N, C-alpha and C positions, 0 to 999 in steps of 0.2 A: 661909161667906163673909160678911163683913159688907156692909150695904147700899150704904156709901160706896164699898167696894172694887169690887162687882160694877158699880156704876154707871160709875166711872172706866174698867173693862175694856171696857164696852158703848161708851163714847165712844170709847176707843182703837180698837176695832174698826170703828166707823163711820168714823173718820177714815183709817184704813188702806184702807177699800173705796172711799172717795171719792178717795185719792191715786192708787190703782191705775188708776181709771176715767179719771182726767187725763192718761192717759200718751198718748194719742191712738194706742192700737193697738201701741205698741211692747212691751208686756209687761213692763215693768219699773216701779219705783216712785221718786217723789221722795223722797229720804231724810227721814225724820221729824226735825224739830227742826231748822228752817232756820237755818243760823248768821247772826248779825248782822254785815252788812257795815258797815265803819266805814272813810270815806275819801271821796275826791273821784272823782267819774266824770264826763269829758268826752266828749261825743259831736257828732258831726255829722249833724244829722236836718234834713229840710226846707228846705235851704238856710242854716242856722243852726249856731253852735256853741253848746252848752249845757253847763251845769255842775251836777252835784249833789253837795252836801256832805251825807254821811250820817253823822249821830252815832246812835250805837247807844241813846242814852238820850233820844233826841228821836223822837216819835211823827210818821209822815208823811214825805213827800218834796217837796221844793220844788227845781225846776229854775230855774237862773238863765240869762238869754239873755247871751252873750259877745260874739258877732259875728254878723254878717249884716245883712240876706237876702242872697241870692244866692252863698253860699259855694260854690265847686265842689271846693276843696282845702284840707285842713287839716292841721297836725301840731303836736303838742306836744312840748317839749323833754322828756328823760328825767327831769330834776328837777322838772317842772312849772312852770317858772317863765316859759316864752316858748310864745307861740302863734304859727305863722306861717299865713296863710290868705289865699286868692285868691278875689277876685269876679270874675265875668264881666262884662265891660262891652262896649258897641258903641263905635262910632267916636267919639262925642260924650261918651265916658267915663260913660254912664248904664248901670244894670244891664239884661242883657239874656240872654234864652234862647237869642239866636243870635249870641254873641259875636264882636267882632273881636280880642280880646285880653282880657287880665286884669289887675286891680290886685292885687298882692301885698303885703301888710302885716307888720310884726312887732309882736306886742303883749305888754307886760310884764302877765303875769297878776295879778301882786301890787299894781302902782300903777295898772293900766289904760292906761298911756301907750302910744302907737302910733307907727309911723314906716314910711314906705314903704321897701320892701326892695329893689324892681325898678323900672325905668322903667316908667310905665304903659302898658299895651298889649302887655307881653310874656306870653310864655304862662306858665301855671302850672307851676313847676318841680318836680320831685321833689327832695327835700332828704334831707340826713344830717346828723344832730346830733352835735357833738363833747361828749362827757361831761365832759371834764378842761380844757375851755376855753371862753371864750364866743365860739366860732365855729362855722359849720356850712358845708356843702358843697351846691351844687346845680348842676343841669346845665339850661342853657337856651340855646337859639340855637346848637345843635351845639358848645357849650363847657361845660367844666367850672370852677366857680368856688369860691372860699373866700370866705365873708361874715363880717366882724367886727361882732359886736352893738354893742360899745363905738363903734366909728367910724362904723358904718353904710356901710363901704366893701367893695366885692367885688375880689378879686384873681384874675386869669385863671391857671388852672393849666394847661390844654392845651385843644386842640380837638380833636373826634372825628377818627377817620382818614376820609381821602377821596381820591379819585383821578379824574382826568379823562381820557377817551380821545375819540378823534374817528371818527365814523361813516365808514367806508370811506377813514379816513385823512384826510378833508377838514376843513381847520382851520375852516371855516365851520360845521361841525356837531359842537361839543363836547358830551360828556355827563358830567356830574360824578355820581359814586356816593357817598353818605355812610354811614358806619358811625354807631355811637353808643357812649356811655359810661354806666355806672351812675355815680350821684352816691357811691357809695363807702362805706366804713366807716372811722372814725377810730380810730387805736391811738395812746394817748398824748395829748398835747396837740397836736403838730404833724404828725402822720403819718397820711395818708390812702391806704387801700389801695382800689383800683377797678379794674373790669374794663373793656376796651375790646373792641368787637366789630364785625366786619364785616358790611355788609348783604348779602342775598342777590345772588349773582352778582357780587360785589365783587372780581373777580380783577386786573382792569386790567394784565394781563400787559404788562411792558416800560415801564409809565409810571410806577410807583412811587407810594408812598402819602405823602400830606401830613397832618401832624398826628402824634398819638401813633400808633405802630405797633397794627396790628389783631390782635385776638384775643389778647391778653396780659393779663396780672395786672401792674398797675403801682402803684408806690409813690411818692407825692408827700411831699415834706418842705417844709411850708408855714412860711416865715419871712419876713424881708426880699426874699429872692429864692427862688423856687420851683425845687427840685431834683426832677428825675425819675429814677426808676430802673425799667426795665421789662425783662421776659424772656419771650420767646415760651414758652408753655406749653401743657397740655392743662387744667390745673385751671381751674375758676371759684370763686372765693370769694363764698359767698352769704350768709356772716354771721360775726361774730367775737365772742368773749366780751369782756364789758366790760373784762376786765383786759389784754386784747390777748394772751393765752397760747395760746389754743384757737382752732381754725378750722373752721367747716363748711364742705366744699368738694364740688366735683361733677367728676367724671372721666367720659370716656366709657366706656360699659359694654363688655364683651367682645363683640366682633364689631361693634363701632360702632354699635349700636343703641340709643338712650337713654342715660341717665346712672345713674352710681351715686354715692350721697350718702355722705360720709365725714366723720366727726368726727377732727380731727388736730392734734397739737401741731406740725405743719409742713405748709404748704401748697405747697410748692415740689417735693416728691418724691412720686410716685404710689406708691412702694415704702416708703415711710416705715412702719415697724415701729410706731411709736407712734400708731396708728390704727385705728379699727375702722369697717366698713361698717355703714350703716343699712338697715333693712328698706324695702322698694320703698312708694312712696304714702305717705309720711309727712312731714309738715311740721314739721320740729324747730325749737326757739327756744333761745337761751342765756337762764339765768335773769339777774335784773337784778344778783345778786351775783357772777355769773361762775362759780360753783362747779359749775353742773350745766348739761347741755344736756336738754330736756324735749320729749317728743314724745308723742303719744296713738296707741292702736291700738284699733280697733272689736272687739268680741265679735263672733265669728261668728253670723249669724243675728239680731242684736239691735241695740238703739240704744245700749247701753251703751258705754262707753270706758274703757280702763285707761290709767293715767298712767305713763310711763317716765322714770326718771331716769338720766342717765349722768354719772358723776364725770369733770370735765375734767382731771382729773390722773392717776389711775389707769385711766380708760377703763371703770371697772367699772359694771355697769348694775343698778338696783333697780327694783323695782316700787312704785308709789304706789297710791292708792285706784281703786277702780273706781267710775267716774261714772255715774249715773243722771240723766235729763234727760227732760222731757216731750216732746221731739221728737228725731229723730236728729241726731247731730253731724256738722258739716261739718269732717271731717279735713283736708280740702285747703285750708282757708282760715279760719285761726283766729289769733289774735293772743296772745302771752303779754303781761300787763300786770301792774300791781302795782308794788311796791318791792324794796329788798334782803332783807326779811323776809317777803314774800307772793308766791307765783306764783299770779296769778289769771288767768281767761279768762271773757270775757262772751259769752254767746249770745243771740239774740233769738228772740223769738215775737210773735205777733199782740199789741201793746199793752202788752208787757212785755220787760224784760231780766233775764237770771239771772247773776248774779256768782258764780262758781265757783271755790272756793279748792282749786288742785290737789293741796296738800299734805295736806289734811284731808277733801276731798271734800263740804264745806259748801257750801251753795248760798243765795243771796239774792235774792229777787224784788223788782224795782223796777219801777214804771210808766215807760213812755217818755215824754220831754218833750211837752208840748201845743205843737207846732209848726205846728199850722194844717192838718196833712195827713192828721188822722185816726189812729185806733190803729193801722193797718195799715203806718204809713210806717216805712220801713226806716233804721235808725241805723247808722252807721259809729262804732265805739268808738275814741277818740283817745288815752286815757290814763286809768288807774286808779291814783291817787296816796293818800299819806297826807293825813290832815287837817292843815292849817296850824296850827302853834303858836299857842296864844292870845297 
């Protein structure tokens, strides 16, 4: 063997030993030849929203501060155009770690323009983005609303289920119980599918339910007037494919203990034949192009994870790559990010984030933003998006 070839072999062996030792005792190796991540990464860290634009031909990473400080909630629209974020404030509208309420704003990520979305002092609302129109839905103050980005106006869809009874039949001792609602998932431009749920002990027998019926799957058609359709059932819709054609639902498991997750072409019929049950303890997500459902399973006795893809038309399953990572994957709490061409997930370790391509298994390591909290500060990944056109 020539000296140059021997030298390259020795270097490769040294790198392999180094990568194996970096695995934190997992007994697996990081893939050699880390894939170059190209795109925009937005995270919530240290009370601020940060953005990284990563070009494969540019050395180094530069984080840009987008919003904050004091951000307690943030969400990015699927196309990366808008950011909704809430800052915690006290009664004098100053930033506070012991807030009396929140200031929730909508930011245009292209122009930087901002506007208040909710009255100052409201709770930070969970929201759901409409992929097909300039609207979103949010749940605040026991009510579900649709919000128009163009007009800045909110439309009431319905109020949460509630009922009032009187202790010992005494009208001077009223007790009101409230349920809650999810902010839902949009199907197309004007239809919102959402769940309503009763609170513990909310029977109120003989008193009736006020607001949307409890424990139902509901459809709101949002236009000049809101139309509501609801039907009492046993299913909970947890996610819908972007094209609105496939549903991820939960049904009570046999015996009434726990839930069974199912991917289905119809959410209304538990006996639907165009469905398949999913393994227990997986957190699946629809790909951004709507063509597949993605979930991860852990290899027995190790820290590696295998990617599974289910076709939303045929419901046939195929296996993707087996992923290696310096630490064990958290399969109960992971988010599918990326765009229509890339299925990505982001895992974090002390001081770094790992952007992992679920289609190829390639992984890119990037440093966390310097948000003043040190290298160990936790990051919440908000979005992983394509680079903006030049």
